[in-house]
MARDO-38394 format. One record per residue: residue number from 0; residue in one letter; x, y, z of N, C-alpha, C, CB in turn. Coordinates in steps of 0.1 Angstrom, whole numbers. Glycine has a CB too. Example, Ala and Ser with C-alpha at 12.3 -4.5 7.8 and 13.67 -1.06 7.14 Angstrom:
residues 2
0 A 132 -57 78 123 -45 78 132 -33 78 113 -45 90
1 S 128 -22 71 137 -11 71 129 0 79 141 -6 57
//
This chain:
residues 315
0 M 8 -12 -1 0 1 1 8 11 0 -6 3 13
1 Q 6 24 -7 12 35 -10 9 44 5 5 40 -25
2 E 21 50 11 18 56 22 12 67 20 27 58 28
3 L 5 75 26 0 88 27 11 98 31 -11 88 36
4 T 16 109 25 24 117 32 18 132 33 38 116 27
5 L 17 136 47 11 146 49 19 161 47 7 145 60
6 P 13 169 36 23 183 36 26 188 49 16 196 30
7 K 40 191 48 45 197 62 45 211 63 59 194 64
8 K 41 215 74 37 229 75 50 238 77 27 231 87
9 R 49 249 69 61 257 70 59 266 83 62 267 56
10 L 70 271 89 72 280 100 65 295 93 90 280 105
11 F 75 297 82 70 309 78 65 306 64 80 319 78
12 S 56 306 59 50 305 47 47 318 40 38 298 49
13 K 44 318 28 42 331 21 32 338 26 40 329 8
14 E 20 332 29 7 339 36 9 346 47 -4 330 40
15 K 18 338 57 19 346 70 30 357 69 23 337 83
16 F 40 355 59 47 369 56 41 378 50 58 369 50
17 K 30 377 40 23 387 36 11 393 47 17 382 24
18 R 7 384 56 1 389 68 7 398 74 -3 381 76
19 F 20 393 78 29 400 90 33 414 83 43 389 94
20 K 34 414 68 38 426 63 27 437 63 42 424 49
21 N 15 431 59 2 438 62 0 445 74 -9 430 60
22 Q 3 438 86 2 442 99 12 449 103 0 432 107
23 L 22 454 96 38 459 104 32 470 111 53 466 92
24 D 23 479 109 19 491 116 18 486 131 6 498 110
25 I 8 475 131 2 468 145 14 463 153 -8 453 143
26 Q 23 455 142 35 450 148 45 460 153 41 442 138
27 T 48 469 149 55 479 154 52 485 170 54 489 144
28 M 37 484 171 34 486 185 34 477 196 24 489 185
29 V 35 463 191 35 450 200 51 450 202 29 434 192
30 W 58 451 193 73 442 197 82 454 205 83 436 179
31 P 80 467 207 87 475 219 84 466 232 81 493 220
32 G 69 465 235 67 459 247 70 445 251 55 461 249
33 I 75 437 238 80 423 239 96 426 242 77 414 224
34 I 101 434 235 116 436 237 118 442 250 122 445 226
35 F 107 447 257 112 454 271 110 443 280 104 468 278
36 L 99 435 278 98 421 287 111 414 286 86 410 281
37 F 116 412 275 127 401 272 139 407 280 130 398 255
38 I 141 420 280 153 425 284 150 427 302 158 441 276
39 F 141 432 305 141 434 319 134 425 327 135 446 321
40 S 126 412 323 119 404 325 128 389 325 109 406 317
41 Y 130 387 315 133 371 309 152 368 312 129 370 287
42 I 157 382 307 173 379 308 175 377 324 182 394 300
43 P 169 386 332 174 389 345 168 375 354 169 404 350
44 M 164 367 347 158 353 354 169 345 354 145 346 346
45 Y 183 346 349 193 340 351 199 341 364 200 343 342
46 G 195 353 370 200 357 385 193 348 396 196 374 389
47 I 181 340 393 175 332 402 186 321 404 163 326 397
48 L 196 318 399 207 309 404 215 311 417 217 309 394
49 I 213 325 417 220 331 430 212 322 443 217 351 431
50 A 199 322 445 191 317 456 198 301 457 171 318 453
51 F 204 295 448 208 281 450 223 283 452 203 271 436
52 K 232 294 453 245 294 453 251 303 465 250 297 439
53 D 263 298 467 270 308 479 276 319 473 281 302 489
54 Y 266 330 469 270 340 458 277 351 468 257 346 447
55 S 287 356 461 293 369 467 297 378 457 306 366 476
56 I 298 392 460 296 402 451 311 403 444 290 414 458
57 V 323 396 451 333 396 443 335 383 435 344 400 449
58 S 325 376 433 326 366 423 313 365 412 326 353 431
59 T 316 356 402 305 356 392 295 345 398 312 351 376
60 I 284 344 391 273 335 395 278 323 390 259 338 389
61 A 289 320 381 290 308 376 302 302 383 290 309 361
62 E 311 311 392 320 306 399 318 304 414 331 313 398
63 S 305 306 417 299 303 431 296 290 434 286 311 432
64 D 298 286 445 295 270 449 280 271 449 301 264 465
65 W 274 257 448 263 252 449 259 250 463 264 243 443
66 V 248 254 467 246 249 481 230 246 484 252 262 491
67 G 223 244 473 213 238 472 202 247 480 215 225 477
68 F 194 239 489 181 249 497 187 251 509 166 241 499
69 R 200 254 511 203 257 522 199 276 528 219 252 522
70 Y 196 281 518 191 297 523 175 295 522 197 311 511
71 F 169 287 518 154 282 520 153 281 530 148 272 515
72 Q 163 270 534 158 265 553 160 275 560 166 252 561
73 Q 172 286 558 173 297 569 164 306 571 184 305 568
74 F 157 310 560 144 321 561 134 315 565 140 326 548
75 L 130 298 566 120 297 572 118 293 584 114 291 566
76 T 130 295 592 133 294 605 138 307 613 141 284 606
77 N 137 318 605 142 330 610 129 338 614 151 337 600
78 D 129 344 627 118 352 635 116 364 627 121 356 650
79 N 126 369 620 124 382 613 116 379 602 137 389 610
80 F 118 369 593 111 367 581 96 362 586 118 355 571
81 I 92 355 596 80 349 599 74 364 604 80 335 611
82 R 78 372 611 72 384 612 69 393 599 81 392 622
83 A 78 392 593 74 401 577 64 389 572 90 405 562
84 L 65 379 571 54 371 565 42 376 572 56 356 566
85 R 41 376 583 28 377 590 21 387 587 30 378 602
86 N 28 401 587 24 415 584 19 415 568 38 427 588
87 T 25 409 562 21 410 547 10 402 544 32 406 538
88 L 9 393 550 -5 384 550 -17 390 556 -4 372 558
89 A -14 396 568 -25 403 575 -30 416 567 -19 408 588
90 M -20 424 562 -25 434 557 -31 433 544 -16 442 557
91 N -27 424 536 -32 419 524 -45 414 526 -24 409 518
92 M -47 403 536 -61 399 537 -72 409 543 -60 387 546
93 I -67 420 552 -75 430 557 -77 440 543 -67 437 573
94 G -66 441 536 -70 449 525 -79 443 512 -57 454 520
95 L -77 431 514 -88 423 503 -101 426 506 -87 408 502
96 A -103 423 518 -116 425 525 -123 438 524 -113 423 539
97 I -116 449 527 -120 463 526 -115 469 516 -118 469 536
98 G -103 470 509 -99 477 497 -104 471 484 -84 477 497
99 F -105 458 483 -109 454 470 -125 459 467 -107 437 469
100 P -132 458 474 -146 462 472 -150 477 469 -153 459 483
101 A -139 484 478 -143 500 476 -141 504 463 -133 509 485
102 P -133 503 454 -133 509 439 -146 502 434 -120 506 430
103 L -151 492 436 -163 486 431 -177 495 434 -164 472 437
104 I -176 495 446 -185 503 454 -187 518 449 -179 503 469
105 F -175 524 446 -172 537 446 -176 538 429 -155 541 451
106 A -172 532 420 -177 528 405 -192 530 403 -174 512 403
107 L -198 520 413 -213 520 409 -220 534 417 -220 505 415
108 L -217 539 424 -222 552 429 -219 562 420 -217 555 442
109 L -207 564 413 -206 571 404 -212 570 392 -196 573 402
110 N -217 559 388 -224 555 376 -240 559 378 -223 539 375
111 E -243 559 391 -257 563 395 -259 579 395 -259 558 411
112 I -248 587 395 -249 601 394 -253 611 381 -237 606 397
113 S -266 615 383 -271 620 371 -265 633 365 -285 622 373
114 N -260 640 373 -253 653 372 -238 653 368 -254 659 385
115 Q -237 652 354 -226 649 347 -216 659 350 -228 647 333
116 R -217 671 354 -206 680 358 -202 676 370 -210 694 358
117 F -209 672 382 -206 669 394 -199 654 395 -219 671 402
118 K -205 647 385 -198 631 382 -183 635 377 -207 621 366
119 R -180 642 368 -168 645 363 -159 652 374 -170 653 351
120 L -162 660 381 -155 665 393 -151 657 400 -160 672 400
121 T -160 649 406 -158 638 416 -148 628 411 -171 631 419
122 Q -149 624 398 -140 614 390 -125 622 390 -146 612 372
123 T -122 634 387 -111 640 388 -104 641 401 -112 651 384
124 I -113 644 410 -106 646 425 -103 631 429 -117 654 438
125 S -110 623 425 -107 607 431 -94 603 426 -119 595 425
126 Y -93 609 412 -80 603 405 -65 608 408 -83 606 390
127 L -65 622 411 -54 626 417 -45 621 424 -55 634 421
128 P -50 615 435 -39 610 445 -32 600 436 -46 602 459
129 H -36 591 429 -31 583 420 -16 587 414 -41 581 411
130 F -16 599 407 -6 604 403 4 611 412 -9 611 395
131 L 3 610 423 14 614 434 24 604 436 8 615 448
132 S 34 605 437 44 595 440 40 593 455 60 599 436
133 W 45 579 461 44 579 476 54 586 483 43 565 480
134 V 64 593 477 75 599 484 66 614 488 90 600 473
135 I 57 618 476 49 631 483 38 629 490 44 640 473
136 Y 31 617 485 18 613 493 21 610 507 12 600 487
137 G 32 602 509 33 596 524 40 607 529 40 580 526
138 G 48 618 525 50 629 533 41 639 536 58 635 528
139 L 29 638 529 16 647 532 9 638 545 3 647 516
140 L 10 624 545 3 617 554 9 620 566 2 604 551
141 I 25 620 566 32 619 578 27 635 583 50 615 576
142 S 25 645 578 27 657 582 11 657 588 33 668 570
143 L -1 653 581 -14 655 584 -15 645 600 -24 649 569
144 F -8 635 601 -9 625 612 2 630 623 -5 609 606
145 S 7 641 620 19 645 629 17 645 644 24 659 625
146 L 26 643 653 20 644 669 18 657 671 31 638 682
147 D 26 670 667 26 681 672 18 692 660 40 684 675
148 T 20 691 650 13 699 640 4 694 631 22 705 632
149 G -1 680 633 -8 673 625 -24 679 626 -7 659 629
150 V -30 677 614 -44 684 614 -56 673 621 -49 688 596
151 V -48 662 620 -59 651 623 -61 651 636 -56 636 618
152 N -48 651 645 -46 652 658 -53 666 666 -31 651 659
153 D -54 677 656 -59 689 662 -74 687 661 -54 702 654
154 V -78 682 651 -94 680 647 -100 670 659 -96 671 630
155 L -92 662 661 -98 649 671 -97 655 686 -89 632 669
156 V -88 664 690 -87 669 701 -94 680 705 -77 671 703
157 R -99 689 693 -110 702 695 -122 694 696 -112 715 682
158 T -126 683 688 -139 677 690 -141 670 702 -143 668 679
159 G -132 666 709 -132 657 720 -132 643 719 -141 659 726
160 L -128 638 707 -129 626 706 -117 617 711 -132 624 694
161 I -106 625 713 -94 620 721 -88 632 732 -81 617 710
162 E -84 629 743 -81 638 751 -66 645 748 -82 632 765
163 R -56 636 741 -44 643 739 -40 635 724 -34 641 753
164 P -28 643 718 -24 638 705 -21 625 706 -14 646 700
165 I -23 618 697 -16 604 694 -4 604 682 -27 593 689
166 F 6 597 687 17 596 679 14 584 666 30 593 689
167 W 6 586 659 0 577 650 7 567 643 -4 584 641
168 W 23 576 636 32 567 630 40 558 640 40 574 621
169 G 40 562 654 50 558 662 41 546 670 57 570 670
170 E 28 543 667 22 533 675 22 520 665 7 539 680
171 P 28 510 668 26 498 659 12 493 657 33 488 663
172 R 5 495 669 -12 487 665 -19 496 658 -22 482 678
173 Y -15 509 654 -24 517 643 -18 516 630 -25 533 646
174 F -7 509 626 3 507 613 -9 501 602 19 494 617
175 W -14 490 607 -22 481 594 -33 491 590 -30 466 600
176 V -41 495 602 -53 504 596 -50 514 589 -61 508 604
177 L -38 525 592 -34 535 586 -32 532 573 -25 540 591
178 A -22 521 572 -16 517 557 -26 515 548 -9 504 558
179 I -38 506 555 -47 501 543 -58 513 541 -55 485 547
180 L -60 520 549 -68 533 546 -63 542 536 -69 540 558
181 T -50 544 538 -45 554 532 -42 550 517 -34 558 540
182 N -38 537 518 -36 532 504 -49 529 496 -27 518 505
183 M -60 529 501 -73 527 496 -77 541 492 -84 521 506
184 A -76 551 498 -77 565 493 -69 568 483 -75 575 501
185 K -57 564 482 -48 567 469 -55 560 457 -33 562 470
186 S -59 547 458 -61 541 447 -76 538 442 -52 530 448
187 I -83 543 451 -99 542 450 -103 548 434 -106 553 462
188 G -100 557 431 -102 564 420 -99 557 408 -96 575 421
189 W -85 556 407 -82 547 396 -86 534 395 -70 547 395
190 G -88 528 408 -93 514 404 -105 513 400 -92 506 413
191 A -115 524 401 -128 523 396 -130 525 379 -136 535 402
192 I -117 529 374 -119 530 360 -121 519 351 -109 535 355
193 L -116 508 357 -119 494 349 -135 490 350 -109 481 355
194 Y -139 493 365 -153 490 366 -163 500 359 -157 489 379
195 L -161 513 357 -168 522 352 -169 519 334 -160 536 357
196 A -154 513 329 -154 509 316 -161 498 314 -143 507 310
197 A -164 488 324 -171 475 322 -185 478 323 -167 464 334
198 I -189 490 332 -202 491 334 -210 499 320 -203 499 348
199 A -199 505 312 -205 513 300 -207 503 288 -195 524 296
200 G -200 491 292 -204 478 280 -216 472 285 -191 465 278
201 V -222 471 295 -234 466 296 -247 472 288 -237 466 310
202 D -253 464 281 -264 468 271 -274 474 279 -271 456 263
203 S -278 487 276 -284 496 279 -302 491 279 -279 506 272
204 Q -305 482 269 -319 476 269 -321 469 281 -323 467 256
205 L -312 461 286 -315 455 300 -318 465 311 -301 446 306
206 Y -312 477 311 -316 485 322 -332 492 320 -305 495 323
207 E -333 493 304 -349 498 300 -359 487 302 -350 503 284
208 A -355 474 302 -365 464 305 -366 465 319 -361 450 300
209 A -356 465 330 -357 465 341 -367 476 346 -345 465 345
210 V -364 488 341 -374 498 345 -387 499 343 -370 509 341
211 I -390 490 330 -404 487 326 -409 478 337 -405 480 311
212 D -404 469 341 -407 458 349 -408 464 364 -396 445 348
213 G -404 476 367 -408 484 380 -396 481 389 -422 478 387
214 A -383 478 385 -373 476 394 -366 490 400 -364 467 387
215 S -365 490 410 -359 503 418 -343 504 414 -360 502 436
216 R -338 516 417 -324 519 412 -314 507 417 -317 534 417
217 F -318 506 432 -309 496 439 -309 480 429 -316 494 456
218 K -322 476 426 -322 463 423 -318 465 406 -338 455 426
219 R -316 476 399 -311 476 385 -296 474 386 -314 490 378
220 V -290 481 398 -276 477 400 -275 462 405 -269 487 412
221 W -282 456 415 -280 442 419 -282 433 408 -288 437 429
222 H -295 435 399 -296 423 389 -292 426 377 -309 418 388
223 V -287 440 371 -284 442 358 -268 444 359 -293 453 352
224 T -264 457 367 -249 462 365 -242 451 369 -243 476 373
225 I -241 446 385 -234 437 388 -230 422 379 -240 435 400
226 P -243 416 375 -241 405 367 -233 407 355 -253 400 364
227 G -236 422 350 -229 424 338 -212 425 337 -235 436 333
228 I -208 427 349 -195 432 348 -187 419 358 -195 449 353
229 T -194 408 360 -188 397 368 -177 394 363 -195 385 369
230 G -174 394 349 -160 389 345 -148 398 347 -160 386 332
231 T -151 410 347 -141 421 355 -141 419 368 -145 436 354
232 I -148 419 375 -146 414 390 -139 405 395 -157 411 394
233 V -141 391 389 -133 380 386 -118 379 385 -137 377 377
234 I -115 386 373 -103 387 370 -98 395 379 -99 390 357
235 L -101 408 383 -94 418 394 -93 407 408 -106 435 398
236 M -103 401 411 -100 392 423 -90 381 422 -113 385 426
237 I -89 374 411 -79 367 409 -64 373 410 -80 362 398
238 F -63 387 406 -50 391 403 -46 397 419 -49 401 390
239 T -55 400 425 -55 405 439 -49 396 451 -70 408 442
240 I -55 382 445 -54 370 454 -39 366 452 -65 358 449
241 A -36 364 438 -22 360 433 -11 370 440 -21 362 417
242 N -15 381 442 -5 394 446 -5 394 462 -11 411 439
243 S -11 383 470 -12 384 484 1 385 488 -20 374 490
244 F 13 383 482 26 383 489 34 396 486 34 371 485
245 N 27 404 481 33 417 477 25 430 479 37 415 462
246 Y 27 437 492 17 445 494 21 458 489 14 445 508
247 G 34 462 488 38 475 482 49 481 488 27 484 482
248 F 61 481 482 72 485 487 72 498 492 82 482 479
249 D 70 510 483 69 524 482 64 528 494 62 530 471
250 Q 51 525 496 43 529 507 48 528 521 32 523 506
251 I 53 511 521 58 509 536 72 513 539 56 494 539
252 W 80 515 530 94 520 532 92 537 535 105 517 515
253 I 82 545 530 82 558 534 75 559 547 76 566 523
254 L 65 550 552 59 553 563 63 543 575 45 554 561
255 Q 74 537 572 80 527 583 90 537 590 87 512 577
256 N 90 535 602 105 537 611 105 529 624 107 553 616
257 N 116 531 631 121 519 640 111 518 655 138 524 645
258 L 98 528 656 87 524 663 79 516 659 80 531 667
259 N 76 516 644 64 508 643 68 495 634 53 517 637
260 V 83 492 632 88 483 624 83 468 629 103 484 624
261 S 76 468 638 70 453 645 59 452 636 66 453 662
262 T 53 460 630 38 456 624 41 463 610 23 464 633
263 S 53 468 604 54 476 593 62 468 584 60 488 594
264 E 70 458 588 80 451 580 73 441 573 92 444 589
265 I 73 441 559 67 431 550 79 427 542 55 437 541
266 I 75 417 536 89 409 526 94 416 517 87 399 517
267 D 88 427 513 96 437 503 106 444 510 87 449 496
268 T 104 450 522 114 458 528 124 447 534 108 469 540
269 Y 120 434 538 128 424 543 138 420 534 121 414 548
270 I 134 418 522 143 415 510 151 427 508 135 411 495
271 Y 148 438 508 156 451 504 165 451 515 148 465 502
272 K 165 448 528 173 452 541 183 439 540 162 453 557
273 T 178 427 538 189 416 539 196 415 525 184 402 543
274 G 191 416 514 198 418 501 209 429 500 189 420 491
275 L 203 442 500 212 454 499 221 458 511 204 465 496
276 S 211 461 521 219 468 532 229 457 539 208 474 543
277 Q 226 443 539 233 434 548 241 427 536 223 424 559
278 M 240 427 524 245 423 511 247 408 512 259 430 506
279 R 234 402 518 230 387 517 223 383 505 222 381 528
280 F 229 385 493 222 384 482 216 368 479 231 389 471
281 S 224 360 481 217 345 479 204 346 491 230 331 484
282 Y 206 346 501 195 346 511 184 355 505 200 351 525
283 A 185 368 501 176 376 497 167 369 483 184 390 494
284 A 177 363 475 172 358 462 164 345 465 184 355 450
285 A 167 338 476 159 327 480 145 331 483 164 321 492
286 V 142 341 492 132 346 497 121 352 485 137 356 506
287 G 129 357 474 119 361 463 116 352 454 125 371 456
288 V 125 341 454 120 331 446 109 323 451 130 322 444
289 S 109 320 462 99 316 472 84 323 468 104 320 486
290 R 87 337 471 74 345 469 71 345 455 76 360 474
291 A 77 341 444 72 342 432 65 328 429 85 344 422
292 V 70 317 435 65 306 434 50 302 440 74 300 439
293 I 52 309 451 38 309 459 26 317 454 39 314 472
294 A 33 328 445 23 336 439 18 329 427 28 349 435
295 M 25 323 421 18 316 407 11 304 415 30 309 393
296 I 15 297 423 3 286 430 -9 293 430 6 282 447
297 L -10 306 442 -23 311 443 -28 315 430 -24 321 452
298 L -23 320 420 -30 323 408 -38 312 402 -21 328 399
299 V -29 300 403 -36 289 396 -49 285 406 -24 275 394
300 L -47 282 416 -58 282 426 -68 290 426 -54 283 436
301 A -67 303 427 -76 312 425 -84 311 413 -71 324 427
302 N -76 309 401 -84 308 388 -92 294 389 -74 308 375
303 F -88 284 393 -93 271 393 -106 274 404 -80 260 398
304 T -106 277 414 -117 281 422 -129 289 414 -111 290 435
305 S -124 300 409 -131 309 402 -140 302 390 -121 318 396
306 K -134 293 384 -142 286 373 -151 276 379 -134 278 362
307 K -146 271 390 -157 260 396 -169 268 400 -153 251 409
308 I -169 279 408 -178 286 412 -186 298 402 -172 291 423
309 T -179 302 393 -185 313 387 -185 307 373 -177 327 390
310 E -178 299 366 -176 294 355 -168 304 345 -188 290 350
311 Q -160 314 352 -154 323 346 -139 322 353 -161 336 348
312 G -128 327 346 -117 325 349 -106 333 340 -115 312 350
313 L -94 333 345 -84 341 337 -76 333 326 -74 348 346
314 F -80 320 328 -73 310 315 -78 297 320 -54 310 313
//
């Protein structure tokens, strides 16, 4: 019997080259981002080897001796790391419960404002803090909550809510609440943009049908708006859960001091201090690699759970 030979697929056929040529203007917009990721994300991944080697700044990675999982075992039994892990998870979990629904609720409220001028003004004011760096924004917060000249203490004392000024940034018990609320105030307007864009894509005929059926404004939001943007909510929730081990270096580094370090030390600041300040590069790399692996696991689990519950996921 004569064997059938299937035509071999060419990697670069004339049709593909022609399509690439016709899309050259679009390709020029994509390739800079791909090159950026390759240079700054993929090439540096070679440095992961530092976590498994006894690396020193006076030698190269190839010359360093293999030590296996020595540094992974060290940080798992280090009390300072356990404290940083506790603070990171606590602030992320509280932030997830409080901070995640805040932009959604804010977007729903903005969408219900009928006065367009007031709506645009509110949006603009809520966006402004996002464009301030944490150096500027954190400096303003430190001044506002200052012990001697802070406006917050002055208002609270004058209204009789507290008897004497409180050193807010010097009391460890206040740091989690202050960090979460100030971060939420900075990002709530910008975070609402995605929800507003998703709400704009909901079919207006659904709202008209709900009005005809006699649905109130709250019921229209509950039965039309929220189901219409479920996909956006799920995706952002997955990203938030996957990012549970990364609270935000900039904010904590600006607001942290020696008095509140017991509750303000997070994994990012811990890596920075041990890696650069103490020059323990292999140890810090081991912590960073472990955090990345756990973040990937959380991403997969969150996506799997979401697809089981809502039948929607990231992949």
